[in-house]
Each structure stands twice: as structure tokens, then as C-alpha cells.
N, C-alpha and C positions, 0 to 999 in steps of 0.2 A: 737675471734678465733673460737668459737663453730659454729657460723653462717657461717663464711667464709669457714670452713671445710665442713659443710653441703652443701653449694652451690657448692663448687668444686666437691664434690662427686656426687651430683645430676646431674650436667651438664656434667661432664667429664666421669663418670663411669656408673651411673644408667640409665640416659635417653638414651644414645646411644645403650644400650643393652635392653631397656624396651620391645621392640617387641619380642626379643628372649626369655626374661624372661617370658613374657605373654604366650608364646607357650610351655614353658618347663613343664615337669612333676612336677618339684619341683624347687623353687627358688634356683639359684646357691649359693653354700656355699661361693664363692668368693665375692658375693655382700654383704653378712653379715660380712665377714671377714674384708672388707675394712672399715665398720662402727666400728667394734671392734678396728681396728688398729688406728682409729682416736679418740678413747676414747668415742664414742657416745653411747656405751652400758651402760656407767656410767652417762648418761645425767642427770638422776633424783637422782643420788647417792651423798652422802656427800663427801667433799674433803678428810676427814680423812680415807675414805675407798677406795680412788682412783677414786672417782666420779668427776663430773664436778661442782656439786653444783649450777646449774643455777637456776634462778628465773623462775616461771611459764610462763611468757610471752615469754621467750627465748625457753623454752621447746615447747610451742605451735608453735612458728615460725620455729623451727627446724623440727618438724613433717610436717609442711606445705611445707617446702622446699624439704624434702626428698620425700614426696608424689608426688610432681610435677616432680620428677625425675623418680620414679618407685613406683607406689602404692603397688604393690605386695611386694616388698622389705620392704617398710616402714610399711606395714601392719604387716608383720611377726616381724620385729624389735620392733615395738611399744608395742607389747604384753608383752615384756620382762620387761618393766618398772613398771608393777603392782607389781611384787615381789620386785624389787629394792626399790620402794617407801615404801612398807610394812616393809621391814627390815631396812629402814632408819628412821622409826618412833621412837620416844623416848621410847615407851612402847614395842618395839620389843624385844623378848627374846635374851639375850646377847649371848647365845650359838649359836643360828641360825645366828645372825648378824656376829659373829666372824668367823663362818665356811663358810658362803655363800656370804656375801655382797661384799667382795673384788673380788673374782672370777667373780661374776655377773657383777660388774662395769667394769672389764677388758674384759668382753665377753668370758672368759674362760669357764664359764657355762652360758647357755642360757635358758630362761624360756618362757613358754606360760601361758595363763590364762584360767580359766573356771569360769564363773560367774553364772552357772545354779542355784546355791543356793541362788542367789539374786533376781531371777525373782519373781514378785508378784504372789500370789496364792499358791497352794500346791507346795512344793519344788520338782524340778526335780531330784536334787541330794541331798540325805538325809545323815545325819550323826547320829550315835548313839555311846554313850560312852561304852567302854569295858575296862577291865583291861589292862593297859599299853598303851592306846591310843584310837583311834576311828575307826569305820568301816564305809565305804562309800558304799551306794547303790543307783542305779538310773542312770540317763543319764546326760552327759554334751553335749548338742547338737552342740555347736560351740567351737572347740579348734583349734587354728591356729599355724602353724609352725611345725606340726608333721613331724619328719624326720630331723628337723634342731634344735630341742630343747632337753634339757636334763631333764627338769622337767616342771610340770604344777602347777601353783599356783591356787589351787582349793578352791572355796567357796561352802560349803555344808551347809545344814540347818537341825536342829533337828525338829522332829514332835511335835512342841509345840502348845500352845494355838492358835487357828486360829485368834484370835483378835490381838495377838502380833506378830505372825509369827515365834515364836520360837527363837532359837539362831543360829547365823552364826558361823561356824567353818572354819577357813582358814588353809589350809595344803599344804605342798610341796610334790607333788606326782611324782615319777619317770615316765618319759615319755617312758614307756616300756610296750608293750602288754603282757598279760599273762592270766592265768586261771581266775583271778578275774578282768581283765581289757581288754575289747574287743574294737577294733578300726574299724570304718567304714569310708572310705574316702568319701568326698562329692565333687560333681562336681558343680562348680560355673560359672556363666556367665562372671564374671571378677575375677581377682586375683586367678585364679584356681591353679596356681603354689604355692599358699601360704601354702599348706599342711594343709588345714582345714578339720577336721574330727569330727565325733561324737564318744564320749567315753561312754561305758556302764560299770558301776562298779557293781560287785556282791560280796558282803562280802569282800570288799577290805580294808585290814588293813593298817592303817597309825599310826606309833608309835608316842607317845606323843611328842617326841623331834623334830618331823617334823611339829608340829602345831605352827603357828606363833601367834595365838590368837583367842579369841572368843568375840562376842559382841551380844547384843540383836538386832534382825532384825529391830525393830522399830527405833533404834538409827541410823542404816545405812540408812533407808528410809528417815530420816529427812535431811541427808546431801547429798543424791544421786544427786539431780538436778544439783548442781554445778560441779559434776564430768563429766557432759555431754559436757563441753566446749572443752575438748581436742579432741574429735572425730570430732568436727567441722573443725579442721585444715586440715583433709584429703580433705574435699570439697574445702577449700581455695586453697590447693595445685593443685588439678585438674583444678580448674577454672583458676588459675594463669598460668599454663602451656598452657592451651588452648589460653589464651589471648596473650601469647608470640608467639605462632605459628601463630596466626591471624595477629599480628602486631597491629598498632593503630586502635582501634575501639571505639565505644561509650560505651563499657562495662567497660573500664579501671577504671573509677571513681567508678563504682558499686562495684568492688572488695574491694577497700579501705573502702567503706561504710559498706559492709557486715562484714568485719573484725572488724571494729570499733564497730559495733553493738554486735558482739560476745564478744569482750573484755569487753564491758561495761555492759553486761547482768547480771542480778541477778537470783535467783532461779525462780522467777515468769516469767521473760522475756526470759530466755534462750531457752525454747522449740521453741518459735517463731523465735529466732535468728538462731537456728540450722536449722529449716525448711527453712529459707531464704537462708542460706549458701548452703544447698543441692540443692535447686531449682536454685540458681545462677550457681552452677557448671554444672547442666544439661543444662541450657540455654547457657552457654559458649561453652560446648561441641557440642551442636546442631548447634550453629553458625559456629563452626569449620568444622563440617560435611558438612553443606550447602555450605560454602565457597570453600571447597576442591572438591565438586562435586562428580562424580561417583567414582573417585579414592579413596575417603574417606572410601569406604566399602571394599577395598582390605585388606587382612589379614596382610599385611606389612605396613599398614597406621596407624599412630598414632591417627588419628581422630576417627576411629572406636574403638580403644582400650580405649581412653579417654571417649568416649560416653558410653561404657559398664561400665567403672569404675564409671562414674557419676550416672548411673542407680543403681549400687550396693550401692552407698553411700546414696541413698534415704531411704534405710532400715537398713543399718549397724549402730550399736550402737544407735538404736532408742528407743523410748518410746512411749506409747500411746499418750502422750501430743504432741510429735513432729509429729507423724503421723496425728493427728487431725489438727495441724497447717498447714501441707502440704496440706491436703485435703481441708482445708478451703481456702487456696490460689487458688487451682485449681477450687473449686466450685465457688469462687468469680470472676473467670475469669482472675485472675492475673497470674496463672500458675507459671512459674519460673521467673517472673518479678523481677527486681532488685529494685523495689520500696520499700516503707516503710514497717514496721513490720505489721504482721497480727494482 
């Protein structure tokens, strides 16, 4: 039922409005409401909290389907699941789980994420302990959904030993500007209606009861590679929509191959699989533009929108290893070829 609902919404609601959404100042609330009404805000949540309790492959496929309907909408909605997953974990504080998880799964409360504290090197968003909680200082350069979310699930980092990277502090921050939280809107070449902003924190206090947990940065780094699979579903969704608009092409089998490679990838091979998926999406979008001819560059054409979104996905949710794999494909003359792994 989950996938059937996602397909219906993608084809009957999101895709027909995708050009209008792409041109809007902010993704329509109605797009997100229809996902909440279908229970999809609880996709990653447990059944006992009103979630869907789906397995990871179903989560990946749902994201792919919705991205093929409207990447802007899927992009905003997908950020929500970071907090849902965190509060679904066995070690999540019971008080936060009881207060937040049910409303989050129902879409009554909606979340974005900030992972600035997870970026390698000196932390862009820093945390320091104070009586009663933590204080955040610094910048969260990419936060999506501003104007459509209630809270930001923020990862900050302590100024610890450079060798270990300090400690990650994960907190639920109200999505509300104020004296200690400044907001700067970003203009993007694609998904511009996603409400993506830069947040600047200055002595921003977060009470201890809003902190979902802490962990050594080194522990997070060890498991980070496998978290990269989910973002590959966006590229699959764009590629799949392009192929549907093209009709029968020689690229059809390539999409299945790219998906299978992503699904089978481990920590060592996932960067190459992600690079191949992003490259394939760009190739499919390019084929759609060329096939459509001059009308493809009109603002009301899906081809130009999908091409810009494929360009965006070359760098979204990336890592140095993925960029290296992409550049390796280009340097080897394979470009966005659907051939074997780099």
C-alpha cells in the first residue's frame, strides 16, 4: 500500500503541478499535506507510534517514486525522516519519543535537518555544555524546508581533540528566527522552492530535554558511508521520470542496473554507485532535452526542469569520495555513461 500510495500521489498530484511548484516561492503546503494524509510522514517510524514501519528498500523506493513526481516536494519531505529515525532508535530518550514521535509520524509536526556538525574538519556548528543544556554557535549552511517546518534536527560538535573530532550533540531546535538565530535564504538552480536557507547561531541555548543524544564523532564517521544510499534514490527518481517521458529507449535497462548496484553496494563501493546514479540521471535528462528539441528550454517544459534537477543532484548529499568517482568517470571519458562501476 505504501508504494501504491506514493505512485498515485507522484503521478496524479505532484507531477502535474511540478512546473508550478518549481516556479513558486515556496513549495505549496498542499503538496506536503497530501503526503501527511497518506501517512508518508511516518514512513521511517515504528508502527506503535503511528508510523509505517517499512523496511529500508521500501523507504528507498518511496523516495525514488516521489522524486520522480516532484523533486522539490520530495526534497523537503525527505529531510523530516532524520528526526523520525532518531526518535525511533532504541536509545532515544523516552521523554522526547513520547512527546514528538507520534505527531511527527502523523505529519502534525514537521522537521528539517542540519548536519553542519558532521562535516569533516573544524565543525561549522559548535556546541558547548552549559548549566541546563547546550549552547550552539556557528553556521548551518544548508537547511531545507524553512517556512514549512516546525523544528530543525541539528547536529553540532564540541571543540574536542582534532584527532577524534570531538563529540556530536543532536538537538531539536525550533525553526524560528530570533536574536540568537539568523536566517538567510539561498537561491538554487533547482528545487529553489524548497525553502533552503543558511542558519547562523549565536549563543543559541537548547535545553537538555531537547537533546536526543550525543556520540563520539569518530563513531559516526565509521558508519557514515552506508547512510549515503538513501540520497541515491533522488537520482533514480529523476532518471525514471525522464525515461517515462522519453518512452522506449536504450537507457531503460541501465536504470535497473544502476538501482541494483546501489542496493548491493557496501561502504567501499557505495561512492562509485552513487556517482554512477547521479551520472545516469544527468544522461537521461540530457537525452530528454535533445529529444524534445528547442521547446525543451521553455520554462514550462519538464525537460529543462529535470535537467536542472539532475545537475543539482551531482553535488547534493555528496562526499569527497563521490565527487572523486564522478570526476574519474568524466576524466576517463565515460561521463554519465550507464556502464560498469568506476
